[in-house]
KOLVEX-340250 format. One record per residue (C-alpha): y negated, x, z negated; residue in three letters. Coordinates in nm, 4 decimals, always signed. Layout:
REM KOLVEX-340250
[[Y X Z] 'ALA']
...
This chain:
REM KOLVEX-340250
[[+8.6942 -2.2664 +29.9461] 'UNK']
[[+8.6623 -2.5796 +29.7331] 'UNK']
[[+8.3545 -2.7873 +29.7975] 'UNK']
[[+8.0962 -2.7809 +29.5182] 'UNK']
[[+7.9288 -3.1045 +29.4283] 'UNK']
[[+7.6402 -2.9429 +29.2395] 'UNK']
[[+7.4823 -2.6007 +29.2660] 'UNK']
[[+7.5648 -2.3716 +28.9720] 'UNK']
[[+7.2088 -2.3732 +28.8386] 'UNK']
[[+7.1710 -2.7515 +28.8450] 'UNK']
[[+7.4924 -2.8397 +28.6566] 'UNK']
[[+7.3891 -2.6976 +28.3141] 'UNK']
[[+7.0489 -2.8683 +28.3403] 'UNK']
[[+7.2094 -3.2051 +28.4137] 'UNK']
[[+7.4590 -3.1652 +28.1316] 'UNK']
[[+7.1863 -3.0730 +27.8827] 'UNK']
[[+6.9673 -3.3566 +28.0042] 'UNK']
[[+7.2520 -3.6059 +27.9685] 'UNK']
[[+7.3366 -3.4791 +27.6186] 'UNK']
[[+6.9689 -3.5009 +27.5185] 'UNK']
[[+6.9417 -3.8550 +27.6572] 'UNK']
[[+7.2573 -3.9687 +27.4736] 'UNK']
[[+7.1380 -3.8055 +27.1497] 'UNK']
[[+6.7978 -3.9747 +27.1798] 'UNK']
[[+6.9700 -4.3094 +27.2432] 'UNK']
[[+7.1871 -4.2627 +26.9340] 'UNK']
[[+6.8874 -4.1738 +26.7176] 'UNK']
[[+6.6903 -4.4723 +26.8427] 'UNK']
[[+6.9875 -4.7024 +26.7918] 'UNK']
[[+7.0449 -4.5711 +26.4369] 'UNK']
[[+6.6769 -4.6098 +26.3504] 'UNK']
[[+6.6760 -4.9706 +26.4754] 'UNK']
[[+6.9927 -5.0587 +26.2810] 'UNK']
[[+6.8497 -4.9116 +25.9588] 'UNK']
[[+6.5181 -5.0943 +26.0114] 'UNK']
[[+6.6975 -5.4265 +26.0678] 'UNK']
[[+6.9227 -5.3757 +25.7643] 'UNK']
[[+6.6250 -5.2840 +25.5481] 'UNK']
[[+6.4425 -5.5988 +25.6568] 'UNK']
[[+6.7494 -5.8101 +25.5782] 'UNK']
[[+6.7968 -5.6484 +25.2362] 'UNK']
[[+6.4320 -5.7013 +25.1479] 'UNK']
[[+6.4508 -6.0661 +25.2565] 'UNK']
[[+6.7629 -6.1118 +25.0423] 'UNK']
[[+6.5871 -5.9432 +24.7504] 'UNK']
[[+6.2942 -6.1862 +24.7907] 'UNK']
[[+6.5354 -6.4824 +24.7752] 'UNK']
[[+6.7015 -6.3339 +24.4639] 'UNK']
[[+6.3607 -6.2822 +24.3033] 'UNK']
[[+6.2728 -6.6436 +24.3796] 'UNK']
[[+6.5954 -6.7618 +24.2151] 'UNK']
[[+6.5187 -6.5543 +23.9053] 'UNK']
[[+6.1611 -6.6866 +23.8979] 'UNK']
[[+6.2869 -7.0455 +23.9218] 'UNK']
[[+6.5335 -6.9781 +23.6392] 'UNK']
[[+6.2522 -6.8417 +23.4241] 'UNK']
[[+6.0199 -7.1349 +23.4946] 'UNK']
[[+6.2984 -7.3885 +23.4307] 'UNK']
[[+6.4029 -7.2305 +23.1008] 'UNK']
[[+6.0479 -7.1869 +22.9766] 'UNK']
[[+5.9558 -7.5398 +23.0931] 'UNK']
[[+6.1999 -7.6899 +22.8470] 'UNK']
[[+6.0828 -7.4621 +22.5682] 'UNK']
[[+5.7170 -7.5443 +22.6368] 'UNK']
[[+5.7881 -7.9184 +22.6343] 'UNK']
[[+5.9478 -7.8723 +22.2921] 'UNK']
[[+5.6276 -7.6896 +22.1845] 'UNK']
[[+5.8209 -7.3629 +22.1411] 'UNK']
[[+5.5774 -7.1276 +22.3143] 'UNK']
[[+5.6863 -6.8262 +22.1069] 'UNK']
[[+6.0486 -6.8823 +22.2117] 'UNK']
[[+5.9426 -6.9083 +22.5767] 'UNK']
[[+5.7557 -6.5780 +22.5471] 'UNK']
[[+6.0535 -6.4151 +22.3693] 'UNK']
[[+6.2817 -6.5295 +22.6517] 'UNK']
[[+6.0498 -6.3809 +22.9147] 'UNK']
[[+6.0231 -6.0552 +22.7171] 'UNK']
[[+6.4049 -6.0324 +22.7068] 'UNK']
[[+6.4265 -6.0917 +23.0817] 'UNK']
[[+6.1475 -5.8374 +23.1342] 'UNK']
[[+6.3592 -5.5725 +22.9623] 'UNK']
[[+6.6595 -5.6180 +23.1926] 'UNK']
[[+6.7432 -5.3568 +23.4510] 'UNK']
[[+6.5474 -5.3934 +23.7715] 'UNK']
[[+6.2681 -5.6085 +23.6264] 'UNK']
[[+5.9379 -5.4196 +23.6215] 'UNK']
[[+5.7228 -5.6988 +23.4824] 'UNK']
[[+5.6608 -6.0695 +23.4355] 'UNK']
[[+5.3159 -6.2229 +23.4220] 'UNK']
[[+5.1937 -6.5786 +23.3823] 'UNK']
[[+4.8492 -6.6629 +23.5191] 'UNK']
[[+4.6708 -6.9856 +23.4431] 'UNK']
[[+4.4886 -7.1799 +23.7147] 'UNK']
[[+4.1717 -6.9720 +23.6789] 'UNK']
[[+4.3499 -6.6352 +23.7061] 'UNK']
[[+4.3527 -6.5506 +23.3343] 'UNK']
[[+4.6694 -6.3686 +23.2283] 'UNK']
[[+4.8312 -6.5979 +22.9721] 'UNK']
[[+5.1415 -6.3786 +22.9231] 'UNK']
[[+5.2680 -6.0410 +23.0393] 'UNK']
[[+5.5597 -5.8072 +22.9727] 'UNK']
[[+5.3858 -5.5011 +23.1183] 'UNK']
[[+5.1036 -5.3159 +22.9479] 'UNK']
[[+4.7656 -5.3171 +23.1115] 'UNK']
[[+4.3986 -5.3535 +23.0305] 'UNK']
[[+4.3167 -5.6437 +23.2625] 'UNK']
[[+4.3052 -5.9945 +23.1229] 'UNK']
[[+4.2560 -6.1806 +23.4494] 'UNK']
[[+4.2821 -6.1421 +23.8242] 'UNK']
[[+4.0314 -6.2389 +24.0908] 'UNK']
[[+4.1225 -6.4863 +24.3623] 'UNK']
[[+4.0716 -6.1994 +24.6076] 'UNK']
[[+4.3583 -5.9951 +24.4543] 'UNK']
[[+4.6896 -5.9428 +24.6366] 'UNK']
[[+4.8572 -6.1749 +24.3877] 'UNK']
[[+4.6215 -6.4668 +24.4480] 'UNK']
[[+4.5793 -6.4188 +24.8229] 'UNK']
[[+4.9366 -6.5427 +24.8765] 'UNK']
[[+4.7983 -6.8947 +24.8253] 'UNK']
[[+4.4196 -6.8537 +24.8112] 'UNK']
[[+4.3708 -6.6775 +25.1461] 'UNK']
[[+4.2505 -7.0154 +25.2730] 'UNK']
[[+4.0438 -7.2894 +25.1161] 'UNK']
[[+4.1860 -7.5179 +24.9926] 'UNK']
[[+4.4822 -7.3101 +24.8718] 'UNK']
[[+4.7845 -7.3423 +25.0963] 'UNK']
[[+5.1357 -7.4382 +25.0028] 'UNK']
[[+5.3206 -7.1307 +24.8827] 'UNK']
[[+5.6085 -7.1573 +25.1304] 'UNK']
[[+5.9413 -6.9733 +25.1327] 'UNK']
[[+6.0128 -6.6590 +24.9263] 'UNK']
[[+5.9376 -6.4211 +25.2151] 'UNK']
[[+5.5814 -6.5623 +25.2341] 'UNK']
[[+5.5304 -6.5203 +24.8571] 'UNK']
[[+5.6706 -6.1677 +24.8340] 'UNK']
[[+5.4580 -5.8546 +24.8333] 'UNK']
[[+5.6140 -5.5127 +24.8808] 'UNK']
[[+5.4071 -5.2542 +24.6955] 'UNK']
[[+5.4088 -4.9081 +24.5426] 'UNK']
[[+5.3199 -4.9049 +24.1741] 'UNK']
[[+5.1162 -4.6400 +23.9916] 'UNK']
[[+5.4272 -4.4204 +23.9540] 'UNK']
[[+5.5056 -4.4419 +24.3269] 'UNK']
[[+5.7981 -4.6783 +24.2682] 'UNK']
[[+5.8696 -4.9267 +24.5495] 'UNK']
[[+5.8480 -5.2784 +24.4085] 'UNK']
[[+5.8722 -5.6394 +24.5147] 'UNK']
[[+5.6253 -5.8788 +24.3524] 'UNK']
[[+5.6837 -6.2493 +24.4025] 'UNK']
[[+5.4693 -6.5416 +24.2900] 'UNK']
[[+5.6155 -6.8777 +24.1964] 'UNK']
[[+5.4034 -7.1798 +24.1130] 'UNK']
[[+5.4420 -7.3522 +23.7789] 'UNK']
[[+5.4181 -7.7155 +23.8782] 'UNK']
[[+5.2668 -7.9901 +23.6679] 'UNK']
[[+5.5344 -8.2511 +23.6146] 'UNK']
[[+5.4996 -8.5931 +23.4544] 'UNK']
[[+5.6507 -8.4584 +23.1311] 'UNK']
[[+5.3792 -8.1909 +23.1210] 'UNK']
[[+5.0920 -8.4320 +23.1606] 'UNK']
[[+5.2238 -8.6625 +22.8874] 'UNK']
[[+5.3376 -8.3958 +22.6380] 'UNK']
[[+5.1875 -8.4077 +22.2884] 'UNK']
[[+5.1452 -8.0290 +22.2573] 'UNK']
[[+4.9091 -7.9493 +22.5438] 'UNK']
[[+4.8853 -8.2338 +22.7900] 'UNK']
[[+4.7546 -8.1555 +23.1356] 'UNK']
[[+4.5726 -8.3943 +23.3655] 'UNK']
[[+4.8206 -8.5895 +23.5817] 'UNK']
[[+4.6277 -8.5026 +23.9014] 'UNK']
[[+4.6663 -8.1275 +23.8517] 'UNK']
[[+4.9442 -8.0033 +24.0798] 'UNK']
[[+4.9827 -7.6416 +23.9675] 'UNK']
[[+4.9454 -7.5315 +23.6059] 'UNK']
[[+4.9767 -7.1613 +23.6763] 'UNK']
[[+5.1676 -6.8881 +23.8524] 'UNK']
[[+5.4635 -6.6774 +23.7489] 'UNK']
[[+5.4346 -6.3283 +23.8998] 'UNK']
[[+5.7674 -6.1434 +23.8912] 'UNK']
[[+5.7888 -5.7745 +23.9854] 'UNK']
[[+6.1231 -5.6091 +24.0623] 'UNK']
[[+6.2189 -5.2467 +24.1278] 'UNK']
[[+6.3369 -5.1821 +24.4854] 'UNK']
[[+6.4804 -4.8387 +24.4054] 'UNK']
[[+6.8407 -4.9562 +24.4643] 'UNK']
[[+6.7457 -5.0964 +24.8063] 'UNK']
[[+6.5674 -4.7717 +24.8981] 'UNK']
[[+6.8747 -4.5736 +24.7891] 'UNK']
[[+7.0980 -4.7954 +25.0028] 'UNK']
[[+6.8710 -4.7507 +25.3045] 'UNK']
[[+6.8637 -4.3729 +25.2504] 'UNK']
């Protein structure tokens, strides 16, 4: 008779165990790949949000220097209505909301808010750093996954010498642009 390597009762157990181990390894591997891809997509989205925020601050900077505040606000409203943009807010140095595209009752934010803690978690406020450090991933009131990114509005020599609303030359930051984007497309891609 042929020699058996494994008893009949042990062979099915080993096969099932091996299949279970391989299946677990595949699930773990798939989960890790999805988690890494999601992290990369969110980091890329933060960089894109930063580029949009810089575009907004550059465009509005020129309009503000020309004392065309209404045009700057109209530009931000138009950008705020584009697909994927949930809201744009401008905060002054004290946390008062100077402009917003979203509706809401609040007129200012406290330095202890999520928005302000990006920079004001330490005293004196720290440098804002790269987009990933300035991005906050949140769920809004409707349960929508969003990315909110703050970008400083720097005081430049042209700002401190402008006729319309000159700022002190020693002031480094005039305010903050807070841009909120919808992450629904990223969530759909991950799913």
